Structures are given as C-alpha cells and as structure tokens.
LOSE-55785 format. One record per atom (N, C-alpha, C, O, CB): x negated, y negated, z negated; residue in three letters. Coordinates in steps of 0.05 Angstrom, whole numbers, padded with zeros to 5 digits, always signed. Last residue first. Glycine has a CB too. Example, Ala and Ser with C-alpha at 12.3 -4.5 7.8 and 13.67 -1.06 7.14 Angstrom:
REM residues 2
-00257+00045-00142Ser -00273+00021-00143Ser -00258-00001-00157Ser -00268-00023-00161Ser -00282+00012-00114Ser -00264+00114-00156Ala -00246+00090-00156Ala -00264+00066-00156Ala -00285+00066-00169Ala -00226+00089-00181Ala 
This chain:
REM residues 160
-00270+00185+00524Phe -00278+00152+00506Phe -00288+00162+00482Phe -00296+00146+00465Phe -00250+00129+00495Phe -00269+00227+00549Asp -00301+00226+00549Asp -00288+00193+00540Asp -00300+00175+00553Asp -00326+00236+00585Asp -00218+00256+00536Ser -00227+00264+00523Ser -00267+00244+00522Ser -00284+00246+00505Ser -00219+00295+00530Ser -00167+00191+00555Asp -00185+00210+00564Asp -00202+00219+00537Asp -00204+00203+00519Asp -00205+00198+00588Asp -00103+00193+00529Trp -00135+00188+00521Trp -00151+00208+00542Trp -00147+00232+00545Trp -00143+00197+00484Trp -00046+00199+00506Asp -00059+00189+00534Asp -00083+00178+00541Asp -00085+00159+00556Asp -00047+00174+00543Asp -00035+00246+00464Val -00044+00219+00479Val -00049+00219+00500Val -00056+00239+00512Val -00062+00206+00472Val +00012+00274+00407Arg +00003+00279+00440Arg -00008+00243+00449Arg +00005+00222+00444Arg +00039+00292+00464Arg +00006+00303+00352Ile +00003+00271+00369Ile -00012+00288+00392Ile -00031+00303+00395Ile -00021+00239+00352Ile +00036+00348+00316Ile +00016+00340+00331Ile +00027+00314+00350Ile +00049+00309+00358Ile +00005+00365+00347Ile +00061+00387+00264Gly +00032+00364+00263Gly +00010+00359+00290Gly -00015+00362+00292Gly +00010+00378+00236Gly +00109+00390+00279Thr +00083+00412+00287Thr +00064+00403+00283Thr +00046+00409+00298Thr +00079+00422+00314Thr +00135+00349+00245Lys +00139+00389+00236Lys +00118+00393+00252Lys +00101+00403+00238Lys +00172+00414+00247Lys +00114+00306+00274Leu +00110+00307+00248Leu +00108+00340+00229Leu +00093+00350+00213Leu +00133+00289+00239Leu +00102+00293+00331Asp +00128+00312+00328Asp +00098+00325+00290Asp +00079+00340+00287Asp +00141+00347+00373Asp +00096+00243+00373Ile +00090+00246+00350Ile +00105+00264+00333Ile +00122+00253+00319Ile +00089+00225+00342Ile +00072+00219+00445Ser +00095+00229+00423Ser +00078+00245+00394Ser +00055+00255+00394Ser +00118+00256+00442Ser +00034+00188+00468Asn +00064+00184+00487Asn +00088+00205+00465Asn +00112+00206+00468Asn +00058+00204+00531Asn +00002+00129+00457Ile +00009+00146+00441Ile +00041+00169+00451Ile +00064+00165+00443Ile +00012+00126+00415Ile -00003+00100+00503Val -00028+00109+00495Val -00010+00134+00474Val -00012+00157+00480Val -00051+00081+00479Val +00054+00070+00511Asp +00026+00074+00530Asp +00004+00093+00529Asp -00008+00100+00549Asp +00012+00053+00529Asp +00099+00067+00487Pro +00086+00090+00489Pro +00071+00097+00509Pro +00070+00118+00522Pro +00100+00106+00489Pro +00044+00044+00435Gln +00072+00069+00451Gln +00093+00063+00455Gln +00109+00055+00439Gln +00083+00093+00436Gln -00016+00049+00400Val +00013+00030+00426Val +00021+00050+00438Val +00009+00069+00448Val +00003+00003+00456Val -00063+00050+00373Phe -00029+00065+00368Phe -00019+00047+00382Phe -00012+00026+00371Phe -00013+00068+00333Phe -00113+00073+00399Pro -00100+00052+00393Pro -00065+00062+00387Pro -00051+00078+00399Pro -00106+00031+00417Pro -00161+00108+00370Ile -00145+00102+00391Ile -00124+00089+00387Ile -00113+00095+00366Ile -00139+00119+00402Ile -00228+00118+00368Leu -00208+00100+00363Leu -00191+00095+00373Leu -00194+00076+00390Leu -00211+00084+00360Leu -00266+00180+00340Arg -00248+00164+00372Arg -00239+00137+00358Arg -00243+00136+00333Arg -00210+00186+00389Arg -00335+00215+00342Glu -00299+00195+00325Glu -00281+00182+00353Glu -00286+00178+00376Glu -00312+00153+00298Glu -00332+00283+00360Gln -00342+00256+00362Gln -00321+00243+00355Gln -00297+00250+00357Gln -00351+00247+00387Gln -00297+00323+00351Glu -00330+00330+00362Glu -00342+00303+00362Glu -00366+00304+00365Glu -00333+00343+00396Glu -00266+00285+00311Gly -00272+00317+00328Gly -00295+00320+00327Gly -00311+00320+00308Gly -00265+00323+00360Gly -00222+00246+00283Gln -00246+00252+00271Gln -00252+00287+00293Gln -00242+00309+00286Gln -00240+00254+00230Gln -00196+00186+00303Val -00204+00206+00301Val -00217+00234+00303Val -00223+00243+00325Val -00198+00203+00301Val -00164+00130+00273Val -00193+00146+00280Val -00190+00171+00274Val -00185+00181+00252Val -00220+00136+00264Val -00109+00092+00310Leu -00123+00119+00303Leu -00149+00130+00302Leu -00159+00140+00322Leu -00115+00134+00316Leu -00097+00025+00293Val -00114+00049+00307Val -00113+00064+00299Val -00114+00062+00274Val -00136+00052+00311Val -00048-00023+00306Asp -00056+00000+00287Asp -00080+00016+00303Asp -00078+00019+00327Asp -00028+00023+00279Asp -00057-00081+00343Asn -00039-00061+00339Asn -00055-00042+00316Asn -00077-00051+00310Asn -00032-00045+00368Asn -00074-00136+00335Ala -00066-00131+00360Ala -00037-00109+00355Ala -00013-00113+00358Ala -00093-00118+00376Ala -00092-00123+00276Gly -00084-00151+00275Gly -00064-00147+00312Gly -00041-00156+00313Gly -00120-00178+00271Gly -00109-00077+00263Thr -00128-00093+00274Thr -00119-00123+00285Thr -00132-00139+00297Thr -00139-00078+00294Thr -00104-00035+00211Ala -00095-00053+00233Ala -00112-00068+00241Ala -00132-00072+00228Ala -00076-00069+00227Ala -00117+00042+00216Phe -00123+00014+00206Phe -00114-00004+00223Phe -00113+00002+00246Phe -00149+00007+00202Phe -00124+00117+00181Val -00117+00081+00208Val -00111+00061+00200Val -00101+00057+00178Val -00092+00078+00230Val -00154+00171+00192Ser -00153+00146+00177Ser -00132+00137+00197Ser -00126+00145+00220Ser -00183+00126+00171Ser -00168+00213+00223Ala -00181+00211+00186Ala -00168+00194+00174Ala -00167+00195+00150Ala -00212+00201+00178Ala -00129+00262+00260Val -00129+00228+00250Val -00157+00239+00218Val -00161+00258+00203Val -00080+00212+00234Val -00172+00309+00288Lys -00146+00302+00275Lys -00159+00272+00260Lys -00181+00264+00252Lys -00132+00331+00250Lys -00189+00321+00372Gly -00189+00321+00333Gly -00166+00315+00316Gly -00144+00314+00325Gly -00208+00299+00321Gly -00182+00328+00414Leu -00189+00306+00411Leu -00191+00306+00378Leu -00194+00286+00364Leu -00171+00287+00426Leu -00165+00381+00457Asp -00161+00374+00427Asp -00182+00357+00428Asp -00203+00365+00439Asp -00161+00396+00404Asp -00131+00377+00513Glu -00157+00378+00501Glu -00155+00368+00478Glu -00145+00345+00475Glu -00177+00366+00515Glu -00090+00376+00549Glu -00088+00391+00519Glu -00107+00394+00516Glu -00112+00418+00514Glu -00076+00414+00513Glu -00085+00327+00582Gln -00101+00361+00597Gln -00098+00382+00572Gln -00103+00406+00577Gln -00146+00359+00604Gln -00067+00293+00546Glu -00044+00300+00566Glu -00061+00327+00573Glu -00050+00349+00570Glu -00036+00274+00593Glu -00092+00311+00484Asn -00093+00292+00508Asn -00073+00305+00527Asn -00064+00327+00521Asn -00123+00289+00522Asn -00071+00312+00409Leu -00078+00321+00439Leu -00073+00304+00464Leu -00056+00286+00466Leu -00063+00346+00444Leu -00093+00319+00346Val -00086+00301+00365Val -00098+00310+00385Val -00122+00316+00387Val -00092+00275+00360Val -00059+00333+00284Gln -00074+00343+00309Gln -00064+00325+00335Gln -00042+00319+00342Gln -00066+00377+00315Gln -00060+00297+00224Leu -00050+00312+00242Leu -00072+00311+00269Leu -00091+00297+00274Leu -00022+00301+00246Leu -00081+00271+00183Gly -00084+00307+00187Gly -00072+00312+00212Gly -00075+00334+00221Gly -00066+00328+00163Gly -00040+00216+00179Val -00063+00225+00165Val -00058+00266+00166Val -00040+00281+00156Val -00063+00206+00126Val +00008+00208+00183Leu -00003+00211+00206Leu -00030+00222+00203Leu -00042+00235+00220Leu -00003+00188+00220Leu +00020+00193+00125Asp +00043+00220+00152Asp +00034+00225+00172Asp +00044+00244+00185Asp +00073+00211+00167Asp -00002+00144+00122Ala +00002+00165+00102Ala +00007+00208+00121Ala +00000+00231+00123Ala +00038+00148+00081Ala +00033+00101+00150Trp +00001+00114+00168Trp +00000+00148+00151Trp +00001+00170+00163Trp -00040+00087+00154Trp +00099+00123+00170Tyr +00077+00114+00144Tyr +00058+00118+00151Tyr +00056+00140+00162Tyr +00076+00125+00117Tyr +00126+00105+00228Tyr +00118+00117+00212Tyr +00103+00111+00183Tyr +00097+00087+00179Tyr +00110+00127+00225Tyr +00180+00107+00269Glu +00165+00092+00254Glu +00157+00107+00238Glu +00172+00124+00228Glu +00174+00072+00245Glu +00217+00132+00315Asp +00192+00123+00322Asp +00174+00094+00303Asp +00163+00074+00312Asp +00198+00116+00353Asp +00275+00115+00261Glu +00261+00135+00293Glu +00243+00110+00303Glu +00247+00086+00303Glu +00291+00148+00326Glu +00252+00088+00206Gln +00267+00093+00223Gln +00256+00107+00247Gln +00232+00110+00252Gln +00278+00071+00227Gln +00247+00120+00147Thr +00232+00116+00176Thr +00257+00108+00188Thr +00279+00118+00183Thr +00214+00145+00192Thr +00266+00099+00074Glu +00260+00115+00092Glu +00251+00108+00120Glu +00247+00084+00121Glu +00278+00129+00092Glu +00239+00066+00034Pro +00249+00074+00048Pro +00241+00090+00071Pro +00219+00092+00083Pro +00258+00061+00049Pro +00192+00098-00028Leu +00189+00078+00004Leu +00216+00091+00011Leu +00222+00113+00004Leu +00158+00086+00032Leu +00194+00116-00080Gln +00204+00089-00073Gln +00196+00075-00050Gln +00194+00050-00047Gln +00198+00074-00090Gln +00182+00168-00058Glu +00209+00167-00070Glu +00212+00135-00070Glu +00232+00127-00060Glu +00213+00182-00101Glu +00128+00168-00074Arg +00130+00176-00042Arg +00163+00157-00042Arg +00166+00136-00029Arg +00131+00221-00032Arg +00091+00118-00114Pro +00098+00156-00121Pro +00120+00146-00085Pro +00124+00123-00077Pro +00129+00172-00172Pro +00041+00080-00083Val +00065+00082-00099Val +00078+00114-00099Val +00072+00130-00081Val +00086+00060-00087Val -00027+00049-00090Ser -00003+00068-00080Ser +00018+00067-00097Ser +00017+00057-00119Ser -00009+00097-00078Ser -00081+00021-00084Ile -00045+00011-00086Ile -00039+00031-00080Ile -00045+00035-00057Ile -00029-00011-00066Ile -00154+00023-00098Glu -00130+00030-00075Glu -00105+00021-00093Glu -00109+00014-00116Glu -00127+00067-00065Glu -00200-00024-00132Tyr -00177+00005-00131Tyr -00152+00004-00112Tyr -00134-00013-00113Tyr -00161+00009-00162Tyr -00215-00067-00126Asp -00228-00055-00101Asp -00209-00023-00113Asp -00208-00003-00099Asp -00273-00056-00100Asp -00223-00084-00198Met -00224-00097-00172Met -00233-00068-00145Met -00253-00053-00147Met -00251-00126-00176Met -00215-00070-00248Leu -00198-00065-00229Leu -00200-00060-00192Leu -00190-00046-00174Leu -00185-00086-00236Leu -00242-00106-00270Ala -00254-00074-00277Ala -00234-00064-00254Ala -00243-00045-00241Ala -00247-00058-00316Ala -00226-00159-00271Leu -00247-00153-00255Leu -00257-00119-00257Leu -00278-00110-00246Leu -00270-00175-00263Leu -00191-00154-00308Ala -00172-00155-00278Ala -00196-00150-00261Ala -00193-00139-00239Ala -00154-00189-00268Ala -00213-00150-00355Ala -00193-00123-00359Ala -00192-00130-00317Ala -00192-00111-00301Ala -00151-00128-00390Ala -00238-00199-00349Asp -00263-00178-00346Asp -00241-00154-00348Asp -00252-00133-00342Asp -00293-00180-00375Asp -00186-00234-00349Arg -00201-00234-00323Arg -00227-00212-00324Arg -00237-00208-00303Arg -00212-00264-00317Arg -00142-00207-00397Asp -00152-00225-00381Asp -00176-00226-00366Asp -00191-00210-00377Asp -00153-00241-00393Asp -00102-00169-00395Asp -00096-00193-00407Asp -00117-00209-00401Asp -00109-00232-00399Asp -00091-00191-00435Asp -00067-00109-00362Cys -00087-00132-00366Cys -00089-00153-00372Cys -00078-00167-00356Cys -00096-00137-00355Cys -00016-00090-00395Gly -00048-00085-00395Gly -00068-00096-00391Gly -00087-00097-00407Gly -00054-00073-00384Gly +00019-00094-00321Glu +00014-00090-00360Glu -00012-00078-00361Glu -00026-00065-00345Glu +00038-00065-00381Glu -00008-00142-00285Leu +00002-00115-00293Leu +00002-00107-00317Leu -00016-00112-00333Leu -00009-00096-00281Leu +00013-00191-00238Lys +00000-00187-00275Lys +00007-00156-00273Lys +00025-00148-00259Lys +00024-00207-00310Lys -00010-00216-00176Val +00003-00199-00191Val -00012-00198-00229Val -00035-00201-00238Val +00002-00169-00170Val -00013-00254-00116Val -00030-00245-00134Val -00002-00229-00158Val +00022-00231-00153Val -00052-00276-00146Val -00032-00251-00049Ile -00014-00239-00063Ile -00029-00239-00094Ile -00050-00226-00099Ile -00006-00211-00047Ile -00040-00298-00001Gly -00045-00276-00014Gly -00026-00273-00035Gly -00006-00287-00038Gly -00070-00276-00024Gly -00040-00354+00018Lys -00031-00335+00038Lys -00030-00311+00034Lys -00023-00296+00053Lys -00043-00337+00056Lys -00014-00380-00046Gly -00026-00383-00010Gly -00020-00364+00007Gly +00003-00358+00011Gly -00057-00383-00006Gly +00017-00329-00061Gln +00004-00348-00079Gln -00018-00350-00049Gln -00031-00333-00037Gln -00008-00334-00117Gln +00076-00291-00085Lys +00055-00300-00065Lys +00038-00330-00074Lys +00046-00347-00090Lys +00072-00305-00035Lys +00073-00259-00148Arg +00086-00272-00125Arg +00064-00287-00111Arg +00042-00294-00120Arg +00110-00292-00133Arg +00090-00221-00206Gly +00078-00232-00182Gly +00086-00247-00161Gly +00110-00246-00155Gly +00071-00217-00173Gly +00088-00184-00261Asp +00100-00204-00256Asp +00084-00209-00230Asp +00062-00199-00231Asp +00101-00226-00279Asp +00089-00126-00274Thr +00102-00139-00298Thr +00103-00174-00284Thr +00119-00189-00295Thr +00078-00134-00331Thr +00076-00068-00256Leu +00076-00088-00248Leu +00101-00113-00266Leu +00125-00111-00266Leu +00079-00082-00220Leu +00038-00018-00289Pro +00073-00028-00277Pro +00069-00056-00281Pro +00063-00067-00302Pro +00106-00014-00297Pro +00005+00032-00266Cys +00003+00010-00276Cys +00030-00001-00263Cys +00040+00003-00241Cys -00025-00004-00271Cys -00037+00088-00281Ala -00016+00083-00270Ala -00003+00051-00281Ala -00002+00049-00305Ala +00001+00109-00274Ala -00105+00105-00246Leu -00082+00082-00267Leu -00057+00090-00265Leu -00053+00102-00243Leu -00079+00048-00257Leu -00157+00144-00234Leu -00124+00142-00235Leu -00115+00136-00254Leu -00113+00149-00275Leu -00109+00163-00230Leu -00219+00161-00210Lys -00202+00146-00226Lys -00170+00135-00218Lys -00163+00121-00199Lys -00217+00125-00231Lys -00245+00183-00166Asp -00227+00204-00182Asp -00213+00191-00207Asp -00199+00204-00223Asp -00247+00231-00193Asp -00248+00124-00135Gly -00259+00153-00137Gly -00233+00174-00149Gly -00210+00177-00141Gly -00289+00153-00160Gly -00186+00092-00170Ala -00221+00084-00152Ala -00234+00111-00151Ala -00227+00124-00171Ala -00248+00058-00173Ala -00125+00075-00156Lys -00143+00105-00151Lys -00163+00084-00137Lys -00164+00070-00116Lys -00127+00138-00128Lys -00065+00054-00190Leu -00092+00044-00170Leu -00102+00072-00180Leu -00095+00086-00199Leu -00114+00009-00178Leu -00003+00060-00177Thr -00020+00083-00182Thr -00047+00066-00173Thr -00051+00065-00149Thr -00010+00114-00163Thr +00051+00015-00196Trp +00036+00020-00186Trp +00017+00049-00195Trp +00023+00060-00216Trp +00028-00003-00186Trp +00124+00036-00219Pro +00094+00022-00233Pro +00082+00036-00199Pro +00092+00053-00184Pro +00076+00040-00276Pro +00129-00015-00165Ser +00124-00011-00190Ser +00147+00019-00197Ser +00170+00025-00189Ser +00131-00042-00207Ser +00147-00048-00103Tyr +00143-00027-00119Tyr +00138-00031-00144Tyr +00144-00054-00150Tyr +00126-00014-00111Tyr +00158-00118-00089His +00184-00097-00099His +00170-00071-00112His +00179-00067-00135His +00205-00084-00069His +00102-00126-00069Leu +00120-00127-00094Leu +00139-00113-00109Leu +00139-00102-00131Leu +00130-00142-00093Leu +00101-00114-00023Ile +00084-00103-00040Ile +00096-00102-00074Ile +00098-00086-00092Ile +00057-00119-00036Ile +00120-00152+00006Gly +00138-00133+00007Gly +00126-00111-00017Gly +00140-00094-00027Gly +00142-00122+00040Gly +00084-00191+00012Glu +00100-00200-00011Glu +00110-00170-00015Glu +00110-00162-00038Glu +00124-00226-00007Glu +00069-00183+00069Arg +00060-00185+00054Arg +00064-00182+00029Arg +00047-00169+00019Arg +00055-00196+00059Arg +00137-00149+00101Pro +00118-00166+00099Pro +00095-00166+00073Pro +00100-00150+00056Pro +00133-00190+00100Pro +00091-00103+00113Gln +00095-00122+00126Gln +00121-00129+00112Gln +00132-00107+00110Gln +00094-00117+00153Gln +00026-00084+00061Thr +00059-00086+00075Thr +00066-00102+00089Thr +00053-00122+00087Thr +00079-00089+00060Thr -00027-00090+00046Tyr -00020-00079+00075Tyr +00010-00067+00091Tyr +00016-00054+00111Tyr -00037-00056+00076Tyr -00052-00135+00010Ser -00025-00120+00017Ser -00031-00115+00047Ser -00037-00130+00066Ser +00005-00138+00012Ser -00099-00152-00038Phe -00095-00150-00006Phe -00069-00124+00003Phe -00071-00100+00002Phe -00132-00139+00008Phe -00090-00189-00089Val -00082-00158-00075Val -00087-00164-00054Val -00078-00186-00047Val -00054-00143-00075Val -00118-00217-00154Arg -00109-00220-00131Arg -00107-00194-00111Arg -00122-00176-00118Arg -00124-00241-00120Arg -00096-00207-00219Cys -00103-00195-00193Cys -00107-00210-00171Cys -00088-00225-00173Cys -00086-00180-00184Cys -00094-00240-00282Trp -00077-00235-00250Trp -00102-00222-00240Trp -00125-00225-00250Trp -00065-00267-00228Trp -00118-00252-00330Gly -00119-00223-00326Gly -00094-00216-00296Gly -00081-00196-00291Gly -00109-00206-00363Gly -00128-00309-00347Lys -00105-00293-00358Lys -00101-00259-00355Lys -00087-00245-00369Lys -00082-00305-00347Lys -00155-00333-00308Val -00165-00321-00334Val -00152-00302-00354Val -00161-00285-00370Val -00170-00340-00349Val -00152-00333-00234Gly -00143-00349-00258Gly -00163-00329-00283Gly -00181-00314-00277Gly -00103-00348-00261Gly -00159-00276-00207Tyr -00140-00300-00207Tyr -00136-00313-00228Tyr -00117-00307-00242Tyr -00117-00296-00200Tyr -00190-00226-00166Val -00191-00235-00195Val -00160-00262-00182Val -00148-00265-00161Val -00235-00251-00210Val -00184-00179-00119Gly -00205-00204-00133Gly -00197-00204-00158Gly -00195-00183-00171Gly -00204-00238-00120Gly -00160-00143-00084Ser -00180-00155-00085Ser -00194-00180-00090Ser -00209-00194-00076Ser -00183-00152-00075Ser -00135-00081-00102Ile -00137-00101-00112Ile -00158-00114-00096Ile -00178-00100-00092Ile -00141-00098-00138Ile -00097-00061-00029Arg -00116-00065-00059Arg -00129-00087-00068Arg -00134-00108-00055Arg -00138-00049-00059Arg -00049-00014-00005Gly -00067-00042-00015Gly -00085-00039-00032Gly -00090-00019-00047Gly -00053-00063-00029Gly -00014+00020+00007Met +00001+00001+00000Met -00016-00019-00004Met -00006-00042-00007Met +00016+00007-00019Met 
C-alpha cells in the first residue's frame, strides 16, 4: 500500500509514500501492518491527512520523533479483506506477482517478480533466463491475465 518515507515534526508523525490512487486513499485503511525484513508490526492509524503533495500519519504508540524515525522505510500493507473487490480487467499488484508470463509464440519469459509504477504506466518485472521489464499496457502488450491458471499472455519478443 505504501511505505514510511520520513518523519513530520516532533510528535511522532510519519511521512508516507502511498501507492494508492488517490494517494490519500491509504488513510481509509487501519490497522496497518508494517514490515521491514522479518520484522512485522501491527499499527492502528490514529490520524492522518494530506500534507502538501504527500501524506502524513499518526500511528498508535508512535509518540515522538525517535519512534517515527525507527519506522523509516517500513513497507505498509493491510489485510486483504479490507480491500475492495476489483472490477473486470483490474488487478492488485500482489495478485500478479508469481504469475507465469508467456508470449504469443508460447515462449516462457519467466515469472512476475514485482510491479512498479513509472507515471506513464505500470511495469512488470519478469524474472526468467533474463530479467525483462514489460509495460503493463492492456491490450497492446498485455493480452490476457488468467488468475486461475496463473498465466499472463503478452505481445513481447523474447529477445527484448
């Protein structure tokens, strides 16, 4: 959903880089699960708002600047049941990770390792014999996604 990207003030507020659209959408979810390495923390959100171009939040138990600094770079997630159902041709990034990617020639390009946003479009990071960055552009590049079979079909040359 996002990550803790900084501190805001001296009373334990954190800056958040939100992956949600719109950015302030992340404020509608609580509790958050914060993860860094093997460390997991359950953190209820007590307050939050849009601040300039970003988001600032107050998490339960985070009462000073040092506590907020300790949360820097933690990834934010929420339980799946908090998320709304997706519409047709709409996917959560987490649902795409691990899917097999085949091109039109039935060549196995690998599996989706991660997804990231570029501003213009999202990009699939596909790990196989080589790493490929495949733009998530439907239907020009991404022909079909079948979550049941775990296969994404793409119009992408294996030499790219």
